[in-house]
C-alpha positions as MATLAB code, in Angstrom:
seq = 'MIPMLLGISIITFAVIHLSPGKPTDLATSLNPKVSLEARQRLEKLYGLDKPLYVQYFDWLKRMLRLDFGRSFTDGRRVIDKIAERLPVTITLNILSLLIIAGVAIPLGVIAAVKQHTFLDRFTTIIVFVGFATPSFWLALLLMYLFGVKLGWLPISGLYSWQFSSLSLGGKILDLAKHVVLPVSVASFGGLAGFSRYTRSNMLEVIGRDYVRTARAKGLPERVVIYRHALKNAILPVVTILGLSLPGLIGGSVIMESIFAIPGMGRLFYASVMSRDYTVVMGILTIGAFLTLIGNLVADILYAWVDPRIKYS';
ca = [
       0.000    0.000    0.000;
       2.818    2.436    0.818;
       4.549    2.324   -2.624;
       1.144    2.486   -4.301;
       0.137    5.557   -2.294;
       3.486    7.199   -3.060;
       3.065    6.575   -6.793;
      -0.480    7.946   -6.756;
       0.686   11.101   -4.973;
       3.461   11.709   -7.548;
       1.081   11.343  -10.503;
      -1.681   13.485   -9.001;
       0.790   16.195   -7.938;
       2.155   16.388  -11.483;
      -1.283   16.373  -13.122;
      -2.587   19.133  -10.844;
       0.347   21.408  -11.698;
      -0.052   20.711  -15.417;
      -3.477   22.348  -15.376;
      -3.510   25.966  -16.599;
      -3.453   28.746  -14.057;
      -2.184   29.082  -10.515;
      -3.887   29.580   -7.157;
      -2.583   33.144   -7.049;
      -4.324   34.010  -10.331;
      -7.726   34.283   -8.666;
      -6.330   36.724   -6.112;
      -4.383   38.864   -8.580;
      -5.799   38.589  -12.104;
      -9.121   40.249  -11.210;
      -7.352   43.193   -9.563;
      -5.738   45.506  -12.132;
      -3.799   47.352   -9.386;
      -1.734   44.260   -8.507;
       1.744   44.615   -9.991;
       3.937   41.862  -11.398;
       6.247   42.159   -8.375;
       3.314   41.643   -6.019;
       2.331   38.503   -7.900;
       5.869   37.169   -7.720;
       6.045   37.872   -3.969;
       2.765   36.041   -3.492;
       4.041   33.028   -5.450;
       7.215   33.029   -3.377;
       5.160   33.185   -0.182;
       3.289   30.011   -1.196;
       6.427   28.324   -2.555;
       5.069   28.208   -6.114;
       8.274   29.696   -7.533;
      10.274   26.562   -6.667;
      10.862   23.701   -9.144;
       8.079   21.135   -9.227;
      10.111   18.327   -7.637;
      11.122   20.627   -4.757;
       7.476   21.533   -4.170;
       6.579   17.838   -4.151;
       9.223   16.851   -1.601;
       8.217   19.785    0.609;
       4.612   18.597    0.418;
       5.634   14.969    1.056;
       7.589   15.878    4.209;
       4.575   17.740    5.573;
       2.196   14.939    4.554;
       4.208   12.379    6.542;
       3.372   14.477    9.615;
      -0.296   14.596    8.487;
       0.166   18.271    7.687;
      -1.319   19.001    4.248;
      -0.543   22.702    4.511;
      -2.985   25.582    4.439;
      -5.681   26.414    1.944;
      -4.877   29.130   -0.579;
      -8.441   30.465   -0.450;
      -9.053   31.047    3.270;
      -5.765   30.161    4.999;
      -7.271   27.365    7.078;
      -5.427   24.113    7.681;
      -6.315   21.591    4.972;
      -6.637   18.721    7.451;
      -9.229   20.719    9.412;
     -11.300   21.438    6.294;
     -11.220   17.781    5.266;
     -11.991   16.556    8.803;
     -15.221   18.575    8.726;
     -16.387   16.983    5.467;
     -14.917   13.462    5.543;
     -17.440   11.872    7.992;
     -20.335   12.917    5.748;
     -18.806   11.369    2.625;
     -17.747    8.167    4.414;
     -21.203    7.747    5.976;
     -22.984    8.145    2.624;
     -20.579    5.734    0.908;
     -20.906    3.093    3.646;
     -24.706    3.309    3.478;
     -24.538    2.916   -0.311;
     -22.251   -0.117   -0.035;
     -24.514   -1.745    2.568;
     -27.570   -1.255    0.363;
     -25.727   -2.555   -2.715;
     -24.467   -5.656   -0.910;
     -27.697   -6.262    1.004;
     -29.993   -6.001   -2.026;
     -27.881   -6.965   -5.057;
     -26.493  -10.256   -3.727;
     -29.880  -11.805   -2.752;
     -31.383  -10.446   -5.988;
     -28.626  -12.044   -8.055;
     -29.011  -15.362   -6.230;
     -32.777  -15.411   -6.807;
     -32.318  -14.521  -10.491;
     -29.830  -17.392  -10.897;
     -32.018  -19.939   -9.114;
     -35.088  -18.784  -11.084;
     -33.238  -18.648  -14.405;
     -35.359  -17.850  -17.491;
     -38.405  -17.042  -15.365;
     -40.314  -13.760  -15.335;
     -38.331  -12.611  -12.277;
     -35.034  -13.241  -14.048;
     -36.130  -11.303  -17.136;
     -37.508   -8.467  -15.007;
     -34.231   -8.074  -13.094;
     -32.356   -8.127  -16.412;
     -34.432   -5.172  -17.630;
     -33.777   -3.301  -14.375;
     -30.050   -3.980  -14.788;
     -29.944   -2.483  -18.278;
     -31.929    0.535  -17.104;
     -29.516    0.969  -14.185;
     -26.485    0.822  -16.446;
     -27.965    3.234  -18.982;
     -29.318    5.875  -16.589;
     -26.899    8.760  -15.825;
     -26.788    9.324  -12.073;
     -27.119   13.117  -12.298;
     -30.221   12.794  -14.511;
     -31.791   10.267  -12.143;
     -31.021   12.583   -9.234;
     -32.831   15.470  -10.910;
     -35.867   13.282  -11.698;
     -36.113   12.035   -8.101;
     -35.697   15.553   -6.747;
     -38.530   16.777   -8.957;
     -40.830   13.843   -8.116;
     -40.311   13.366   -4.378;
     -39.224   16.886   -3.486;
     -41.133   19.260   -5.744;
     -44.273   17.399   -6.848;
     -44.989   15.171   -3.840;
     -43.103   17.126   -1.168;
     -42.145   13.967    0.703;
     -38.382   14.445    0.881;
     -36.005   17.428    1.068;
     -33.873   17.986   -2.008;
     -30.760   19.659   -0.592;
     -28.512   19.767    2.440;
     -28.263   17.433    5.402;
     -30.366   19.313    7.939;
     -33.538   21.341    8.093;
     -33.425   24.910    9.317;
     -35.145   23.891   12.594;
     -32.765   20.954   13.192;
     -31.292   22.309   16.448;
     -34.735   22.617   18.061;
     -35.804   19.034   17.270;
     -35.758   16.129   19.705;
     -33.302   13.257   19.291;
     -35.832   11.178   17.378;
     -36.747   14.189   15.251;
     -33.087   14.823   14.407;
     -32.578   11.191   13.362;
     -35.707   11.304   11.202;
     -34.641   14.609    9.658;
     -31.198   13.233    8.785;
     -32.757   10.070    7.355;
     -35.052   12.077    5.092;
     -32.131   14.126    3.760;
     -29.942   11.110    2.896;
     -32.642    8.963    1.239;
     -32.309   10.533   -2.214;
     -28.472   10.799   -2.353;
     -27.965    7.235   -1.104;
     -30.639    5.879   -3.451;
     -29.050    7.529   -6.485;
     -25.538    6.400   -5.470;
     -26.751    2.814   -4.968;
     -28.869    2.415   -8.082;
     -26.091    1.844  -10.608;
     -24.211   -0.438   -8.212;
     -27.300   -2.564   -7.609;
     -27.554   -3.272  -11.313;
     -23.938   -4.317  -11.705;
     -23.582   -6.405   -8.547;
     -26.808   -8.331   -9.060;
     -25.565   -9.294  -12.534;
     -22.158  -10.362  -11.231;
     -23.773  -12.467   -8.510;
     -26.169  -14.086  -10.983;
     -23.448  -15.078  -13.446;
     -21.214  -16.490  -10.694;
     -24.094  -18.417   -9.144;
     -25.052  -19.946  -12.505;
     -21.479  -21.149  -12.914;
     -21.316  -22.654   -9.410;
     -24.770  -24.264   -9.410;
     -23.775  -26.552  -12.267;
     -20.725  -27.993  -10.483;
     -20.419  -31.524   -9.147;
     -20.322  -30.714   -5.427;
     -23.653  -28.869   -5.695;
     -25.245  -31.849   -7.426;
     -23.754  -34.115   -4.739;
     -25.247  -31.945   -1.986;
     -28.658  -32.192   -3.631;
     -28.245  -35.950   -4.070;
     -27.621  -36.275   -0.326;
     -31.081  -34.842    0.267;
     -30.027  -31.488    1.706;
     -32.690  -28.759    1.626;
     -32.451  -26.482   -1.395;
     -31.912  -23.437    0.845;
     -28.851  -25.087    2.434;
     -27.488  -26.111   -0.970;
     -27.821  -22.604   -2.391;
     -26.772  -20.403    0.514;
     -24.256  -22.614    2.332;
     -22.565  -24.502   -0.497;
     -23.051  -22.503   -3.692;
     -23.111  -18.897   -2.495;
     -19.885  -19.043   -0.478;
     -17.989  -20.096   -3.593;
     -19.799  -17.717   -5.936;
     -19.387  -14.644   -3.779;
     -15.583  -14.452   -3.955;
     -15.443  -12.492   -7.263;
     -18.254  -10.278   -5.965;
     -16.147   -9.387   -2.905;
     -13.341   -8.365   -5.268;
     -15.610   -6.055   -7.251;
     -17.164   -4.692   -4.056;
     -13.733   -3.614   -2.836;
     -12.922   -2.034   -6.187;
     -16.224   -0.122   -6.238;
     -15.090    2.222   -3.464;
     -13.201    4.568   -5.845;
     -16.325    4.921   -7.973;
     -18.436    5.833   -4.969;
     -15.897    8.380   -3.739;
     -15.595    9.839   -7.242;
     -19.364    9.891   -7.608;
     -19.603   11.873   -4.383;
     -18.424   14.930   -6.318;
     -21.553   14.792   -8.481;
     -23.997   13.719   -5.794;
     -22.865   16.232   -3.187;
     -22.877   19.048   -5.724;
     -26.400   18.226   -6.931;
     -27.880   17.759   -3.450;
     -25.784   20.553   -1.832;
     -24.332   18.147    0.743;
     -21.338   19.534    2.661;
     -19.081   16.543    2.026;
     -15.598   15.926    0.683;
     -16.798   15.689   -2.917;
     -18.289   19.174   -2.884;
     -15.151   20.554   -1.224;
     -13.061   18.869   -3.926;
     -15.103   20.475   -6.710;
     -14.828   23.937   -5.171;
     -11.079   23.483   -4.635;
     -10.518   22.438   -8.252;
     -12.434   25.447   -9.515;
     -10.314   27.769   -7.334;
      -7.059   25.857   -8.101;
      -6.474   25.304   -4.406;
      -3.603   22.836   -4.842;
      -3.139   21.974   -1.188;
      -6.788   21.054   -0.605;
      -6.985   19.094   -3.866;
      -3.861   17.097   -2.993;
      -5.124   16.435    0.522;
      -8.487   15.132   -0.722;
      -6.918   13.000   -3.457;
      -4.412   11.497   -1.029;
      -7.080   10.618    1.531;
      -9.335    9.272   -1.240;
      -6.499    7.089   -2.529;
      -5.797    5.866    1.005;
      -9.466    4.941    1.520;
      -9.428    3.109   -1.819;
      -6.372    1.088   -0.789;
      -8.024    0.318    2.557;
     -11.064   -0.938    0.643;
      -8.853   -3.286   -1.369;
      -7.188   -4.486    1.835;
     -10.578   -5.219    3.407;
     -11.533   -7.172    0.268;
      -8.339   -9.240    0.605;
      -9.135   -9.969    4.255;
     -12.701  -10.951    3.355;
     -11.329  -13.540    0.913;
     -10.059  -15.622    3.828;
     -13.389  -15.281    5.620;
     -15.441  -16.229    2.561;
     -13.148  -18.983    1.254;
     -11.449  -21.092    3.996;
      -9.084  -22.609    1.410;
      -7.132  -19.340    1.285;
      -6.158  -19.707    4.954;
      -4.485  -23.066    4.342;
      -2.630  -21.957    1.209;
];
């Protein structure tokens, strides 16, 4: 994980600095009274006049102390700005993963067991719709239906204006109402993909000899499917589940911008637009670290799902 994280940081640092413009441009280009000398002093103050590799090693030394520097826009510590937004993004992504795993896996198993039935064909249609529907377009449709027309759910933010005056139960209900639409949109595309992966793996496993032997022994069909077949079919699904974390974190930029959620994705978008290098690098580094942690968890789950890995 450490060499991988180091390589990701080098590439992202280079790509960010290849983009046109500098963080000081927003502070100086709109002010005609700012002289060239003032711009150069400002670049020197932020260390932007140094060669790129020197800037990177300066950033790397600070990052090893968990110091991502200060934001160019407001002067606040980057780690403080991210710490305010990170719990929101992680919570939404965990809820999305739980819904994807909790709904897609049973749906894929049922579609495999009921192959070529109406249920199987219906889930296939839903899968194609899920793959073809852009998430931002679906978000706008759901906002219009449930927020504007029906008025059942709020369409922006995480809290209502009267949140502080609500009871504990009222606060929980208010939070739940605000996250229903973002989590639903984030989960929809994943549900389609994971149910299809589970179905194809289950169809492959169901036809194997040990499954036929279990049925020949007279075991109940539920035991054959969920204890013998599913544990062997779920291994590739665990792999894809771990690899889906980057997509969810990347999708947070769109979801949080559409629903005005104060998370890491929205902060990332604002930082990119303002060319706030330090904040962008901090968010990308933490996002890469979370992605690598997701892959590590998937590797650990292999041993839990498939006991043969422990003995090898």
